[in-house]
N, C-alpha and C positions, 0 to 999 in steps of 0.2 A: 502493499499500497503507501502510494506516494505521498509525503510528510506535506501539510496545509502549507500558503506560501507564507513566509513572513509577512506579517505586517510593518507596515515603515511606522519606524521610531516618531518621526516627525508628525503622525497624525495622532498619534495616543501621546505624545512628552511635549507638545511644544505648549507650556503654559504662560498662562501673562504672570508676571514675577509677582506681582501681588497675590495672585493665588499662595503662591509660596513662603510668602512673607506671613501672610495670614494662616497658615499651615506651622512655621515654627513657633509665631507667636503662639498659637494652645496647644503646641505639642512642647514646648521646651526643644533646647541642642541636641541631646541625645537622640531620644524619639527620631529627630528631625535626620542626624546624621544615619541612624539606621537607615530609615525610609527612603533617605536621597545618596546613595554611598557612590555615584558617580560622577565624572567630571558633567560639565554644562556647558552651552555655544549662545551665546548672548547674542541675538538677532538685531543686530547695528542698521542694515540695509538688505531689506527684500523689493527689491522692482517692482513695480506694480504688476498686473496681472496682463492689461495690454500692451506693457511692454514685450512681451511675448507673442510670437505672431497664434493668431487662431489653429489649431490639429484638430480634425475630426476625429473623431473616436477613442479620443483618448480623456482617461481620468486624471483631475486636479487634485492636489493635496493643498492641503492650508498655507505651505511654506509662502505661495505670491499675495496672500490676503496679509502677514506677519505682521511688518512694520513698514514704515517710513523712516527715517532716523527720528527721534524721539527722546529727550530726555524726563520724560513724562513717566515716571516709574511703574502709574497703573495703567498704561496699556504695550512698555515693553514686552517681549517675552522671550524666552529659554528653550530652550531642547538639551534634552536629558540624555550623555549621548551615552545610553544602553546599549550590550555590548548584546546580542541575538542568540538564540538556544547553542545553536551550532559554528557561531561563529570565533572560538577560541579565543575570545575577549578582543575581538576584533568591531568596529563601525564601521560599514564600506557605506560609502556616499556617492550616489548615483542617480539615473534620471530613471533607472524603471522599478517595478516593486519588488526585487528581492535584495535591493539593499535595506540595510536598518534605515537609513536617513535619505530619505528623495527630496529629490531640487525636480519637479518635470519642467522640464527648459530643454529645448534643443542642446541650447549653448552646455550642458552639464552632460557630460560623457555617462554610456551606460554605467560605466565601473569607474567611476574620475577619480576618489580620493579614501581612502580609509584613517580612521585611528587605530592608531597599534599602542597595545600593550608595552610601554618603557622601563624599567625599572621602577624606580616610584611613581612613574603616569603615563599620561598616555606621549606617542608618537604622532607628527602628520605625515602622509606618506601618498603624494598624488601615483596614480595606477598606470599613468602612463595616459592619461586625459590628452584630447586636442587641443581642446585652449586654458588648461596650466592652473595650475594653485599658486597662488599667492602664500607668504608667511610675511608679516610683517615689511609689506611691498617687495618683498624678492619671490622671482619664481623658484620653485621646486623642481629638482634634478627630479625625475621620474624614477620610484623604486629606490629610492632614499627612505628612512625614514628621518626628522627631523624632530626632537625635543622640545615637548610645550611648555610653556610656563604663562601663568596668568596674567592676562593682559593681553597676550600674543593676540594680534588681528590676522583672521584668516577669510582668504578672500576668493570664491571661487565664481568665473566671469562675474554679473554685479551683485552675485550674493556674499553679503559680509559680515563674518561673527568677532564674538571675541569670547577667548576661551578663556572658563572660570575651574577652578579645581573646586571642590564640594569647600573648603575653606571659604577661598575667593567668592562662592555662592552663599555663604551667610554673610561674609563681614559684608556683603551688596545688599542682601533681604535687612541686617540691619542699621544700614545707612542708604534708603535710597532716594535721597536725596542729591547724592553727590553726581556731579556730573560726571561721564562716563566715555572714553573713544578723542 
């Protein structure tokens, strides 16, 4: 029997920052850390859906709707970098539904990049994408892992994210009005 198709984490784990803030306040730090042990991506920019050419018969996920650049903590969104059950700790990013994080854009390769385990955290690897992956403005060499640190900016076409380790997420939730980016 075939395994069910993976569900894109962008649809399940994309949350308003304010929802996580409320959860931290009601649960307390220790239970929150147990419930949210993974790193997150803060969405800094996602192009509006009208920037993408219409494609018949395709399913759009929530990524294009997420955010225009904003400092308002009530509308900022985050995506949990949660590995799939068979992914060996990797979080693959691409435009097809078999990735853990789906970005439905023709500018994103089917298998664009991956967040991979690296010592005490994660690294980012471009998987040979056509349009490349940028880390802090520098284009990544394909198939080489680059260690990530909190605050690193990641760009895949016009989608821009900020990497947050679990400690940085908690700090951000406690200081929501601090300017970012």
